[in-house]
N, C-alpha and C positions, 0 to 999 in steps of 0.2 A: 565486695559485690555491689553495695549500695552506691559507692563512688563511681563505679563503672556504668551503672544504670543511669545515674545523673548525667554523666558525660555523654552517653548515647542520646538521651532525651534532649540535652542542650544542643548537640550537634544537629539533630533532626530539625529542631526549631530554628537554628541558625540557617540551615539550608532553605527552609520555607521563607524566612524573612529576607533572604538574599535576593529574592525576585522583587520586581516592581510591586509596590503596594496597591496600585490601581492597574486596571487592564490597559495594555498598551494600545489597543485598537478594538474596534468591533467589525464584524463582517456583515454585509448586506448582500443578498442575492436576489436577482430579478430575472424572471423567465422571458425568453423571446422564442418565437417560432418562425421558421423559414418554410414557406410553402413548397411542398414537394420534397423536402429533405427527409431522407429515410433514417432509420435508427442504425446505430453502429456501436460496437464495443470492442475493446482490446485491439485498437488500431495504432498506427504511427502517424505522426504529423510533422510538417515543416511549414514555414510561413515566410511571406515576403510582401512588403508594402501593404500590410493590413489584410491580406488574403491568405487563407489556409490551404495547404495541400494535404489531403487525407488519403492514406494508403493502407490497404489490408484491413484486418479485423473481421468480426462476425456480424452478420445481419440479423441474427437471432439472439435469444436471451441465454440464460444459464444452459450449459451443455447438458444434453439428456443422458440418462444412465443406460438406456438401451443401446447396445453396441451398434446395431444397424442404423441408428439415428444420430449418434453422438458425432459432432463435428462433420455433419454431412456437407457435400459439395454445394448443395442449394444455399447453404448459409454463408458461403464464402463471399467476401466483397471483391468481385472481379472487375472493378472499375476504379478509376481515379476520381476523386471528388475535390472540387475547389469551392470554398465557401468564403463569402464576404459578409461578416457579421454586422457591418455598419449599414450597408445597403440592403442586407438581408436577401442576398442572391446566392444561387448555387449553380454549378456547372458540373457535368460528368463526362467521362470518356472511357470506353472499354479498354481492357488491357490487350485485346486480341492482336494489335499490331506489333507487340513485343515478342521476343523469343519465348519458347515454352518454359525455359528455365526461369526467366524473369516473371512470366505470368504466374507460375506456381508459387514463387516466393512472395510476390507482391499481393497475392490473395490469401496469404497465410495469416494466422492469428498469433498474438503475443510475440511479435518481433521486438528486438531491442533496437533503439534508434537514438540518434543524436544529430542535431543541426549544427554545422560549423560553417559560418558565412552563408554562401549561396547553396551549399550542398547538404542534403539529407543523407546520412549514412544509415543503412538498414542492415541488421545482422539477424540470421537465423529465422525463427518462426516455425510454427507447426501447421502443416497443411497437406493437401492431396498431391501425390506424386504419380503421374501417369505411367511412368516406366515400371514401377513396382505394383501399380494398381492398389496402393495402400497409402496411409498417411505417414509422414516422417517429419523430422526436424531438419530443415535445410541448412547446409553448411556454407551459405553464401554471404558475402558482403556486397551490397549494392549501393552505388552512389547516384543520387538524383540531383540534377540541376533544377533547383526549385523555381527560380523566376521564369526560366524558359519553359518548363513544363506547365506552370500555371498559365502563362500566356498562350501556350498551344491548346490547352484544354478549353480555355475561354474562347479562343478563336477558331477552334475546330481544325487545327493544322497538325501535321505529323510531329511526333515527339520522341520517336524511338532512339534518335541519336543522342538524347539527353540522359540516357541510362547507361551505366557501366556496371559490370558484375564480375566478381572473382570468387573462387572457392578456396576454403581452408577448413580443415577438420576442427580447428579451434573455434570456429564460428558456428558450429552446430549446437545452438543453444536457443531455448525458448523459455519465456517466463522469467528472464533475468532483466538486467538493466545495463545500458551503455551510457556511461558518463565520462566526463573529462576533467582532469585536474591539470592546470597549466597546459602543456602540449601533449600530455599522455592520456590515452584512452583506457578506460577501466570497464571490462565486461564482467559484471558482478553477479554471482549466483546463477540461478536458473537450472535447467535440466535438458537432457537430450532424450526426447520421447519419440520412439519409432514404432510404428504399427498402429492398429486401430484401438482406440480407447475402449476399455472393457472393465468395469468395476465388479464383474461377476466372479472374478477369480480365475478366469481362463487365461492362459498365456498367449494373448494375441498381441502383446506389445513388450518392449523393453524400455525401462526408464532408468537413466543414470544421472544423478545430480552432479553438477560440476564441482561442488564443494570448494569453489575457487573464485579468486579475483584474477582474471587474465588481463595482463597489461600489454599494450602495444602502441606503436606509433604508426600513423598513416602519412605517407608521402604522396601527394596528389598534385600532378602538374596539369590538371584538366584533361589529360588523355589517359595516363597510366596510373593505376593504384598500386603502391608498393607498401607492403606491411613489414614492419620490424617488430618481432615479438620480444617482449621483455620477460624477466623471470616471473613465473606464476606464483601466487600466494595460495596455498591450499590449507583448508581447515575443515575436516569432515564433520565436525560438531557444529561450529558456529557459522559456517558459510553454507550449510545445507538448507538453502532457502530458495523459494521461487514464489512468484505471484505476490511479491511484497512491494514496498515503496522505497526506492533509493532517491534521495533528495540532495541536491547540491547545497553546500553549507559555507558560511564564513565561520571559522572555528575561533575559540577564545584567543588564539595567538594572531587572529585577524588574517589568517591565510585560508586559501580555498581548501575545501574538503568535501566529503560525501558521507551521509549517514544512511545505512541500510536499516530500515525500520521493520520489525516483525517479520511476517512471511510464514510460509508453510513448507514442509512439516518438520517438527522436531524429529531427530533421528530415531528416537525410541517410542514415540507416541504421535498419533495423527492429530495434533493440535498445533496452533500457531506458536511461534516464538513470542515472548513478551519483552525480551531485551532488544538491544540494538547494537550495531557495529559501526564504529566511527573510523573513517578511512581518510588518510592524508597522503602526501607525496612520499612519506617515509615508511608507511606500513598501515596497520590497522589495530584497533583495540576494541575488545568486547566490553560493553557497558552493562554490567549486571547490577549496578546500583540504581538503574532506572528500569521501570516496567511500563510498557505501553498496553493499555487495556481497550481502547475504544475503536481503533481502525487498523485491522490486521491485514486484509488483502489489498491488492493494488487498487488505488482510487486516485482522484484528482487531489493534488497537493500544491499549496501555495507557500513558497519559502520567502521570508523577509528578515532582514538584519538591521538592527539599530546600532549604528556605530557609537553613538553617544553613550549608550548603556552597555555596549558590547554584549548584546543579547540576540540570539538567533531564534526566530519564531517559525514554526512549520504548522500550517493549517491543513487538516485532513477533512475531506468532504465525503461522508457516508461510507459506502462499501459494505464490507462484511467484517464481523468481529465476534470474538468469543465472549465479550462482555458488553453490556449496555447499562445505562443509568435508568432507574425507575424510582421516581420520588426520592431521589437523593441516595439510593442504595444501589451498589453494583449488583447486577444480575449476571450470573455465569451460565452460559448455555454452550456446552461443548459441541453442539451441532454447528456452531459458528454461523449464526443467521445473518441475513441482510439487516442493515441498521440505517437509521436516519442521522446518526450522530455527526456533528461537526465539532472537532476538537483541535486544540493546538498543543504542540509540544515545544517548550521553550528551554533553551540552554543559556545559562547565565555566564557572566565573565569568569567564574571559577570552574566552568565545565559541568555544573550540576544541572540535571535535566528534570523537568516536571511536566505533567500532563494536566490540561484544563478542558472541561466541557464548556462549550459556548452556549449561550441562550438560544441561538438560532439553530434550526435543524434543516436538513434536506426536506423538501415537501412531500417526499415519499421514500420508499425503500429503494434509493437510487445511489449511484456513484461508483459501484464496482465496475472496473474496466473503463472508466472515464479518464479524461485528461484535463488538466488545467492548461489553457493556452494563453500565455501572457501577451499583453500589448507590447510590441517591441519598442515603442517610444518612451515607455515609463523608465525612470531611473533604475538601472540594474548594474550589478557587478558583471564581470566577464563570464561568470558561470550562471547567469540569469537569476541570481538571488536579488530580490527587490531591495532597493535602498530605502528603508522605511523612513529615515530622517529627512530624506529629500522630497517626500510627499508633502507639499505645502498647503494643499487645499484641505478643507474639512472632510470632504468625501471625494475619493478618487476611484475611477474605474481602472482596475488593474488587469483584467483579462476575462476569460470566459471558460466555462466548463461545457464540454460537448459530449453527448452520448453516454455510454455505459449501460449497465443492466438495470432495467426497471422490473421489480418483483412485486407480485400481488400479495405475498406473505413472507414472513421472516424466514421460515424453514420450508423449502420446497424440494430439496434435492431428492428425497426418497419417494416423492410422489410425482416428480417432474415428468410430464408427457409432452412438454413443449408449449403448453398453453399458460403456464403459471408465471412466465416472465417473457419479456421482450427486450430487444435492443432499443434504447431510448433515442428519440430524435430531438430531444429537448436541448436547448442551449440556455445557459444561465450566465448573466452578467455578474461579475464578482467585484464588489466595491469594498474598499477599506475606509472606515469612518474613524478619524483621528480623535474626535472628542468623545471617546468611549466613556460610558458611565462607569462608576467605580464598582469593582467587585461583582460584576455580572458573570464573569468567567469563573466556573467552579473548579477549584483545585481538587484533583483526585489524589488524595494523600497517599493512597496505596502505590501510586506511581513512583514515589520517592521512598517508600518503605522497604523493609528488609524481609518481611515474612513470606512474600510471594505465594500466597495461598491459592490453591486450586483444588476443586472437588471433582472426583471421578466416580462413576459417570455423573453427568448432570445435563439434562434431567435424569432422575433416578427413581427407584421404587422404595426408597427409604434405606436401602443398602448402599453405602457409599464409602469412599476413602477420601480423607483430607490430607493433601500433601502440603507441607510448609517448610520454611527454612529458618534456622536459628543462627544468628551471628554470635550469640552467647547463651550459655545454659541458663534456663529460667523455667520456673514453674509455669505451666501453660494450661489455660482453661478454655474448654470448648463448650459453648452453649447453643442450643437450638430453641427458637421461639416462634410463635405464630406472628403473623404480620401485625397484629394488634398488641403485641408485647407479652403474651402469656408464655411463661417458661415451660418448655416441654422436657428438657433434659439439660443437665449441667454435669460436666466431667472434668476433673483435674488430672492432667497427664504428667507422669514422671518418667524417669529413666530415658530421657531424651538425649540427643547428641548434637554436637555442632554440625551445621550443614543441613542436609535434607532429612526430614522426618515424615512419617506417615502415621495416620490414625484411622482405623477402620471401625465402622459402627453400623448396625442395622437397627432401625427404629420402626416399630410396628404401629399400625393404626393411624398412619398419616393420611390426610385427605387426598384422594387421587385428583390430579389436576391442580392441586393447591401449591402455594408458594410459602416458604419459610425463611426465617432469618438465621443464618449461621454466624456466630461470633467467635473469633479466636483471639485470646488476649494473653500476652506475656507481661512481665514486669516493666517492659519498656515500649511496648507497641500493641495496638489493638486494631483489628480489621472487622468489617461487617460485610457480608455478602448474602444475596438472596439465592436460594436454591429452589429447584422446581421438582415436584413429584409427578411422575408420568401418570396420565389418566389410563 
């Protein structure tokens, strides 16, 4: 047993040391404001010649819980928006000249989208349907000629001839992602949500997760769209995700790929996934050796690859997460609050992934439902991954973050009446600084660990369950301490098994509204997390 433990510890240390010893870059963000530009979140975008075309999304903040107010039509974005971030100008045009079918999809939220050359392809989205007088997930694919529409919106001329739309039941998806590997499109995850949102338990809607990667090719001769469906990959456990981040990658074999990070909800519990799914042209693989803690819902993401080190870096900007860092300790909040965290996930040449918290944060509880919009002229691979080694300047403007939800507090869902959050109109310039100071990015060691500790519920009243994973049988000790280090309880657990284990405990006389340190330690690994006692 001692030899096995030594090997495990050595392997973990080897994984840590396999990453660059100094931070590969730093991130700097700088806010700009465009006069008259409104807030928007969960939209789609394309761009041409430095100007953005913004389509769909919501004009309000976090959706309300009250069924009569959730996803109301007033909050639909029923116009096209063109933005020039350099000259800080914006132009708009209503959708009213388009067909009803186009108007409805193009004012929807959480469409999947991808730009290929001059065309922006939009799939699905959730919005109001006049025929049924209710909300639905649209089953359309729409192609938009980006340069011509931008020119028309700026010039105030007709643009209806620059939109084409087809229908296909495979495209009735919202909250997923549309990406491309080589010449094949990948419609990853998401769900089909039909009817009016209602969290009160009444059957006013149906929701079906795709649990799938739907692959297809698009043949587009500028007039006709032809779809060739390829075999679908289905996994009801690991692809049961929506509202997550799917990010283009350069994989350790230096080929194109996609990684699906986190997302909601796990099939058996309403909490985010902590693992990720790596996708390439031959299939997919679930990575349970990596756990992402800091950015779980859809947010702006910047992907960069260093060819010299064969390292893939993904920088996540804010959003919502089950965990956040407080004075160097992970805080678990199963309400999945809004966070300020900017973190990177790096994959090394061996395929080992690790998560780092950056020293810079979002200036508020921002980022959920925002997008990173890259500058098209920066060095990029075909899949829009930035070529990090080709950035020769000390500081380089790589792109912008626009919109998303701005929240007044971390947890607002259960009190939300529409005033606690808004759709942000803020634009942030995103710079990469190459002369990064050493070791400012804090490695989250749990991201590479094996214990995968989670506490349920959290916050709690002192009655909680600790779930953890054992790769090898080991005596396990759980301690609970005050924030200043006073030991309240220590328990050694035996009769454990390989794989998932649970430990339930009720501790009395804890301070309401207080925070405590939970430590779980085996012979080969130790984690520390902060838990919260409900007031």
